[in-house]
N, CA, C and O of each residue as an XYZ file, in Angstrom:
272
protein
N      96.191    101.721     97.760
C      97.197    101.962     96.750
C      97.687    100.673     96.126
O      97.774    100.597     94.901
N      98.010     99.657     96.906
C      98.619     98.451     96.367
C      97.718     97.235     96.480
O      98.195     96.116     96.292
N      96.441     97.403     96.778
C      95.540     96.302     97.050
C      95.400     95.290     95.932
O      94.954     94.173     96.190
N      95.752     95.619     94.727
C      95.577     94.699     93.615
C      96.877     94.026     93.176
O      96.906     93.367     92.136
N      97.937     94.180     93.940
C      99.206     93.551     93.573
C      99.193     92.079     93.932
O      98.619     91.677     94.944
N      99.827     91.288     93.097
C      99.971     89.859     93.377
C     101.089     89.661     94.389
O     101.854     90.584     94.668
N     101.181     88.469     94.932
C     102.232     88.166     95.904
C     103.624     88.383     95.313
O     104.460     89.002     95.973
N     103.914     87.902     94.100
C     105.239     88.178     93.526
C     105.513     89.669     93.333
O     106.637     90.128     93.535
N     104.483     90.422     92.941
C     104.661     91.871     92.782
C     104.959     92.536     94.118
O     105.821     93.410     94.207
N     104.243     92.117     95.157
C     104.511     92.646     96.498
C     105.932     92.324     96.933
O     106.636     93.184     97.464
N     106.351     91.088     96.709
C     107.698     90.686     97.105
C     108.755     91.482     96.351
O     109.779     91.853     96.924
N     108.513     91.746     95.068
C     109.454     92.559     94.284
C     109.534     93.978     94.830
O     110.628     94.525     94.975
N     108.391     94.575     95.133
C     108.381     95.950     95.661
C     109.043     96.017     97.031
O     109.731     96.988     97.345
N     108.837     94.987     97.846
C     109.486     94.935     99.158
C     110.997     94.880     98.986
O     111.727     95.582     99.686
N     111.470     94.056     98.065
C     112.912     93.956     97.812
C     113.474     95.290     97.332
O     114.565     95.690     97.740
N     112.739     95.973     96.474
C     113.187     97.282     95.978
C     113.260     98.285     97.123
O     114.232     99.032     97.231
N     112.241     98.307     97.975
C     112.255     99.240     99.105
C     113.400     98.942    100.061
O     114.048     99.861    100.561
N     113.653     97.670    100.316
C     114.772     97.323    101.203
C     116.096     97.814    100.613
O     116.954     98.317    101.339
N     116.258     97.667     99.304
C     117.475     98.152     98.659
C     117.549     99.673     98.717
O     118.620    100.235     98.948
N     116.415    100.341     98.507
C     116.384    101.803     98.616
C     116.806    102.248    100.012
O     117.591    103.185    100.154
N     116.296    101.589    101.029
C     116.638    101.937    102.409
C     118.129    101.729    102.651
O     118.781    102.561    103.282
N     118.665    100.628    102.154
C     120.093    100.361    102.309
C     120.919    101.470    101.665
O     121.890    101.950    102.249
N     120.522    101.874    100.452
C     121.237    102.932     99.751
C     121.125    104.271    100.481
O     122.099    105.020    100.556
N     119.952    104.570    101.012
C     119.775    105.819    101.757
C     120.645    105.856    103.013
O     121.200    106.897    103.363
N     120.756    104.723    103.677
C     121.608    104.649    104.866
C     123.064    104.892    104.478
O     123.779    105.617    105.169
N     123.505    104.287    103.374
C     124.871    104.496    102.907
C     125.107    105.960    102.529
O     126.149    106.529    102.854
N     124.142    106.562    101.845
C     124.268    107.974    101.462
C     124.310    108.875    102.691
O     125.094    109.822    102.747
N     123.470    108.579    103.666
C     123.431    109.398    104.882
C     124.758    109.318    105.623
O     125.211    110.310    106.194
N     125.380    108.151    105.618
C     126.666    107.997    106.295
C     127.756    108.798    105.601
O     128.711    109.231    106.247
N     127.628    108.999    104.300
C     128.647    109.714    103.539
C     128.441    111.224    103.545
O     129.364    111.972    103.223
N     127.258    111.678    103.904
C     126.953    113.108    103.873
C     127.133    113.729    105.251
O     127.141    113.042    106.273
N     127.277    115.039    105.246
C     127.331    115.759    106.511
C     126.513    117.026    106.388
O     126.288    117.536    105.290
N     126.077    117.520    107.518
C     125.287    118.747    107.528
C     123.867    118.470    107.950
O     123.302    117.432    107.609
N     123.296    119.383    108.680
C     121.958    119.204    109.234
C     120.900    119.056    108.144
O     120.002    118.222    108.263
N     120.997    119.854    107.088
C     119.994    119.778    106.019
C     120.029    118.420    105.337
O     118.983    117.839    105.047
N     121.242    117.909    105.077
C     121.377    116.585    104.464
C     120.817    115.509    105.385
O     120.136    114.589    104.932
N     121.103    115.625    106.667
C     120.629    114.627    107.634
C     119.106    114.645    107.731
O     118.475    113.591    107.807
N     118.514    115.839    107.727
C     117.056    115.937    107.781
C     116.413    115.319    106.545
O     115.425    114.592    106.649
N     116.972    115.609    105.386
C     116.447    115.058    104.146
C     116.573    113.539    104.140
O     115.633    112.839    103.764
N     117.714    113.036    104.550
C     117.918    111.586    104.605
C     116.945    110.944    105.585
O     116.381    109.889    105.298
N     116.746    111.569    106.734
C     115.817    111.021    107.732
C     114.394    110.990    107.186
O     113.670    110.018    107.400
N     113.989    112.044    106.485
C     112.653    112.077    105.895
C     112.483    110.983    104.846
O     111.459    110.302    104.805
N     113.489    110.824    104.008
C     113.425    109.778    102.972
C     113.386    108.385    103.597
O     112.615    107.527    103.168
N     114.217    108.170    104.604
C     114.218    106.877    105.289
C     112.869    106.599    105.934
O     112.364    105.478    105.856
N     112.290    107.587    106.560
C     110.987    107.410    107.211
C     109.913    107.053    106.189
O     109.090    106.172    106.436
N     109.916    107.724    105.055
C     108.925    107.448    104.014
C     109.101    106.041    103.444
O     108.125    105.315    103.257
N     110.341    105.664    103.172
C     110.602    104.329    102.619
C     110.256    103.237    103.640
O     109.708    102.194    103.283
N     110.576    103.489    104.891
C     110.281    102.506    105.940
C     108.776    102.345    106.120
O     108.294    101.227    106.297
N     108.033    103.437    106.079
C     106.575    103.365    106.207
C     105.973    102.572    105.046
O     105.090    101.738    105.251
N     106.448    102.832    103.838
C     105.960    102.095    102.674
C     106.323    100.613    102.783
O     105.512     99.749    102.450
N     107.528    100.319    103.245
C     107.949     98.930    103.427
C     107.046     98.215    104.428
O     106.612     97.091    104.176
N     106.762     98.853    105.553
C     105.905     98.238    106.570
C     104.503     97.980    106.029
O     103.898     96.949    106.322
N     103.986     98.928    105.235
C     102.662     98.766    104.643
C     102.642     97.577    103.679
O     101.721     96.761    103.709
N     103.653     97.489    102.835
C     103.711     96.381    101.876
C     103.920     95.042    102.564
O     103.346     94.037    102.146
N     104.734     95.015    103.612
C     104.935     93.766    104.351
C     103.637     93.306    105.004
O     103.339     92.112    105.011
N     102.864     94.234    105.550
C     101.574     93.875    106.154
C     100.611     93.350    105.089
O      99.884     92.383    105.315
N     100.616     94.000    103.932
C      99.759     93.540    102.841
C     100.185     92.159    102.364
O      99.343     91.297    102.114
N     101.490     91.948    102.237
C     102.007     90.639    101.830
C     101.611     89.567    102.839
O     101.162     88.487    102.456
N     101.778     89.863    104.122
C     101.437     88.898    105.169
C      99.955     88.542    105.141
O      99.588     87.379    105.306
N      99.097     89.556    104.931
C      97.658     89.310    104.859
C      97.322     88.462    103.638
O      96.480     87.567    103.719
N      97.967     88.733    102.515
C      97.708     87.950    101.301
C      98.195     86.521    101.479
O      97.513     85.584    101.064
N      99.351     86.335    102.084
C      99.849     84.984    102.331
C      98.900     84.209    103.242
O      98.643     83.025    103.023
N      98.387     84.884    104.256
C      97.454     84.237    105.176
C      96.178     83.847    104.429
O      95.662     82.743    104.599
N      95.675     84.762    103.602
C      94.470     84.499    102.817
C      94.661     83.314    101.881
O      93.746     82.517    101.674
N      95.859     83.209    101.319
C      96.173     82.114    100.395
C      96.594     80.838    101.113
O      96.823     79.809    100.478
N      96.697     80.909    102.444
C      97.118     79.749    103.229
C      98.582     79.420    103.106
O      98.968     78.257    103.227
N      99.415     80.433    102.864
C     100.848     80.216    102.655
C     101.669     80.455    103.909
O     102.874     80.199    103.912
N     101.050     80.935    104.967
C     101.837     81.156    106.180
C     101.083     80.752    107.410
O     101.602     80.873    108.519
């Protein structure tokens, strides 16, 4: 999915995902009810998985470029 992104693009997407996760955590804290909690947990899991994937891709690209 993201194999052709440059390092700056990866870093931007990582920053966006981190902000999304922060916002989801804040929203989850403000909501109540099992359905809301399940939805928030699903969204957090999806965003966290995408973040981990992008971080791994960024780390591999940095290593390839000799930046880390």
